[in-house]
C-alpha positions in Angstrom: 0.0 0.0 0.0 2.8 2.4 1.0 4.6 1.5 -2.3 1.5 2.4 -4.3 1.3 5.8 -2.5 5.0 6.5 -3.3 4.4 5.7 -7.0 1.4 8.0 -7.0 3.5 10.8 -5.6 6.5 10.2 -7.9 4.6 9.7 -11.1 3.7 13.4 -11.6 7.3 14.4 -10.8 8.6 11.9 -13.3 6.2 13.1 -16.0 7.2 16.7 -15.3 10.9 15.8 -15.5 10.4 14.1 -18.8 8.4 17.0 -20.2 11.0 19.5 -19.1 13.8 17.3 -20.6 11.9 17.2 -23.9 11.4 20.9 -23.9 15.1 21.5 -23.2 16.0 19.2 -26.1 13.6 20.9 -28.4 14.9 24.3 -27.6 18.5 23.1 -28.1 17.9 21.6 -31.5 15.8 24.5 -32.8 17.7 27.4 -31.3 19.2 28.6 -34.5 15.7 28.6 -36.2 14.6 30.8 -33.3 17.6 33.1 -33.5 17.6 33.4 -37.3 13.9 33.4 -38.4 14.7 35.2 -41.6 17.0 32.4 -42.9 16.0 29.4 -44.9 13.7 31.4 -47.1 15.4 30.2 -50.3 18.5 31.3 -52.2 16.9 33.5 -54.8 18.1 37.1 -54.5 15.5 39.8 -53.8 14.5 42.1 -56.6 16.4 45.3 -55.9 14.0 47.8 -54.4 16.8 50.3 -54.5 20.5 50.3 -55.5 22.3 47.5 -57.2 22.3 43.8 -56.2 25.9 42.7 -55.5 27.6 39.5 -54.5 30.3 39.4 -51.8 32.7 36.5 -51.3 33.6 35.4 -47.8 37.0 33.9 -46.9 35.3 30.6 -46.1 33.7 30.2 -49.5 30.2 31.7 -49.1 28.5 34.2 -51.5 26.6 37.0 -49.8 23.8 39.0 -51.4 23.6 42.7 -50.7 22.1 45.9 -52.0 24.5 48.6 -52.7 23.9 52.3 -53.5 27.0 54.4 -54.3 27.5 57.7 -52.7 29.2 60.8 -54.0 32.9 60.7 -54.5 34.7 61.0 -51.1 31.4 60.8 -49.2 30.8 58.1 -46.5 28.9 54.9 -47.0 26.7 53.2 -44.4 27.2 49.5 -43.9 23.9 48.1 -42.6 23.7 44.9 -40.6 20.0 44.0 -40.4 17.8 42.4 -37.7 17.3 38.7 -37.6 14.0 38.7 -39.6 14.7 41.8 -41.8 15.3 42.2 -45.5 17.7 44.6 -47.3 14.9 45.6 -49.7 12.8 47.0 -46.8 15.1 50.0 -46.4 14.4 52.0 -49.6 13.4 55.0 -47.5 16.8 55.0 -45.7 18.5 54.6 -49.0 16.6 57.6 -50.4 17.4 59.8 -47.4 21.1 58.9 -47.6 21.2 59.4 -51.4 19.7 62.9 -51.0 22.9 63.8 -49.1 25.3 61.9 -51.3 25.8 59.1 -48.8 26.2 55.5 -49.9 24.5 52.4 -48.4 25.3 48.7 -48.4 22.7 46.4 -46.7 23.8 42.8 -46.3 21.9 39.6 -46.4 23.7 37.2 -44.0 24.7 33.7 -45.0 21.6 31.5 -45.2 19.3 34.5 -45.8 17.7 35.2 -49.2 20.2 35.5 -52.0 23.1 34.2 -49.9 24.6 30.7 -49.5 25.4 28.8 -46.3 23.7 28.6 -42.9 23.7 31.2 -40.2 25.8 31.0 -37.0 27.5 33.5 -34.8 31.0 32.7 -36.4 29.5 32.9 -39.8 27.7 36.2 -39.3 30.8 37.8 -37.8 32.8 36.6 -40.8 30.1 38.1 -43.1 30.5 41.4 -41.4 34.2 41.6 -41.9 33.9 40.4 -45.5 31.3 43.1 -46.3 33.5 45.8 -44.7 36.5 44.8 -46.7 34.4 44.6 -49.9 33.1 48.1 -49.4 36.5 49.5 -48.3 37.9 48.4 -51.7 35.2 50.3 -53.5 34.5 53.4 -51.4 36.6 56.5 -51.3 35.0 57.8 -48.1 34.7 56.5 -44.6 32.5 53.5 -43.7 29.9 54.0 -40.9 28.7 50.7 -39.5 25.0 50.5 -38.6 23.6 47.4 -36.8 20.0 46.9 -35.7 18.9 44.3 -33.1 20.8 41.1 -33.9 22.9 43.1 -36.3 24.2 45.3 -33.5 26.4 42.4 -32.4 27.8 42.1 -35.9 28.4 45.9 -36.0 30.2 45.9 -32.7 32.5 43.0 -33.8 33.2 44.6 -37.2 34.0 48.0 -35.6 36.3 46.4 -33.1 38.3 44.8 -35.9 38.1 47.3 -38.7 38.6 51.2 -39.0 35.0 52.2 -39.2 34.5 56.0 -39.2 31.5 55.7 -36.8 29.1 53.2 -35.3 25.3 53.3 -35.0 23.7 50.7 -32.8 19.9 50.4 -32.9 18.1 48.3 -30.3 21.5 46.9 -29.1 22.1 44.2 -26.4 25.0 43.4 -24.1 24.9 39.8 -25.4 22.4 37.3 -26.9 23.4 35.2 -23.9 22.1 37.7 -21.4 19.0 38.4 -23.5 18.2 34.7 -23.8 18.5 34.3 -20.0 16.0 37.0 -19.5 13.5 35.5 -21.9 13.9 31.9 -20.8 14.7 32.0 -17.1 13.4 28.5 -16.6 16.0 27.0 -19.0 19.7 26.3 -18.5 20.6 28.8 -21.2 24.3 29.0 -20.3 24.6 25.3 -21.1 22.4 25.3 -24.2 23.2 28.4 -26.2 25.6 28.1 -29.2 25.6 31.7 -30.5 26.2 34.2 -27.7 27.2 37.4 -29.5 29.1 38.9 -26.5 29.1 42.6 -27.4 29.9 43.3 -23.8 33.3 41.7 -24.3 34.1 43.8 -27.4 32.6 47.2 -27.0 35.6 48.6 -25.1 37.6 48.2 -28.4 35.0 50.3 -30.3 36.6 53.7 -29.9 35.0 55.3 -32.8 32.1 57.9 -32.4 29.0 55.9 -31.5 25.3 56.6 -31.6 22.9 54.4 -29.6 19.2 54.4 -30.5 16.6 52.5 -28.5 12.8 52.5 -28.1 11.6 52.9 -24.5 8.7 50.4 -25.2 10.9 47.7 -26.7 9.8 44.4 -25.3 12.1 42.3 -27.5 15.4 43.9 -26.4 14.4 46.0 -23.4 15.9 49.4 -23.1 18.0 48.3 -20.0 20.1 46.1 -22.3 20.9 49.0 -24.6 21.6 51.3 -21.7 24.0 48.6 -20.2 26.0 48.4 -23.4 26.1 52.2 -23.6 27.5 52.4 -20.1 30.3 50.0 -21.1 31.1 51.8 -24.3 34.1 54.3 -24.3 33.6 57.9 -25.4 32.7 59.5 -27.7 29.1 58.2 -27.5 25.6 59.5 -27.5 22.3 57.8 -26.8 18.8 58.7 -28.1 15.8 57.1 -26.5 12.5 57.3 -28.4 9.8 57.3 -25.7 6.8 56.3 -27.9 8.5 53.5 -29.8 9.2 49.8 -29.4 11.3 47.3 -31.3 10.0 47.2 -34.9 8.5 50.7 -35.4 11.6 52.9 -35.1 12.2 53.7 -38.7 10.3 56.9 -39.1 11.4 60.3 -40.4 12.7 61.3 -37.0 15.1 58.4 -36.7 16.1 58.7 -40.4 17.0 62.3 -39.6 19.1 61.3 -36.6 21.0 58.7 -38.5 21.7 61.0 -41.4 22.7 63.8 -39.1 25.1 61.6 -37.2 26.8 60.4 -40.4 27.1 63.9 -41.8 28.5 65.1 -38.5 31.4 62.7 -38.6 33.1 64.7 -41.3 32.9 68.0 -39.4 
């Protein structure tokens, strides 16, 4: 009788433990699909909504699709690292505002994203960022301003820590994907599971170029506290703009476009 009662008590615990183990296993095997939702959408390049479609070779043999719009001779070019579900073709308004002032733009489609070969990973995306900077450096007579949004902020920080960018713009930045994942999944052993950690906190001290941080106060994907923490770690010169009425995906309005363009123009003064 007593043994039966023990089984009755232990059975729910066993079921819960098995369910939790299954959940952990599912998260582990699907983590890159969660982190890179814009990948795997086919390898056909997007129809250029602006600029010219270009192909960039990486040192490990991948071919990256990008949209490139040349600026005026001697003017800077913005190198844009997108968010994890974004598309280069979505930023025709940014391209238009930059063009009005003679500034160039290159927006990159990471490996595994539409138009690019390979599969995304942290090491791969960081390699892509350096390859794009080097490709642009060989073709641009002006400085290169690195712009990274959301996931792309980690690529931008790494690129600026290894290459002589003229300036850095970080939109909806995080201290690390590791810290962000821990905040979103406090019930999981994230430190043991996570493959791609994007530790901007370990690299930002080497980003000594002028920096503009932009964040929405209502951001519930990458809370403002993460952007403020990275800003606090960053060396001068730096500036942070907080948009009180905005969240994560609604930042690109005329006000933000003006701030981005103004920062880029101000670097040459």
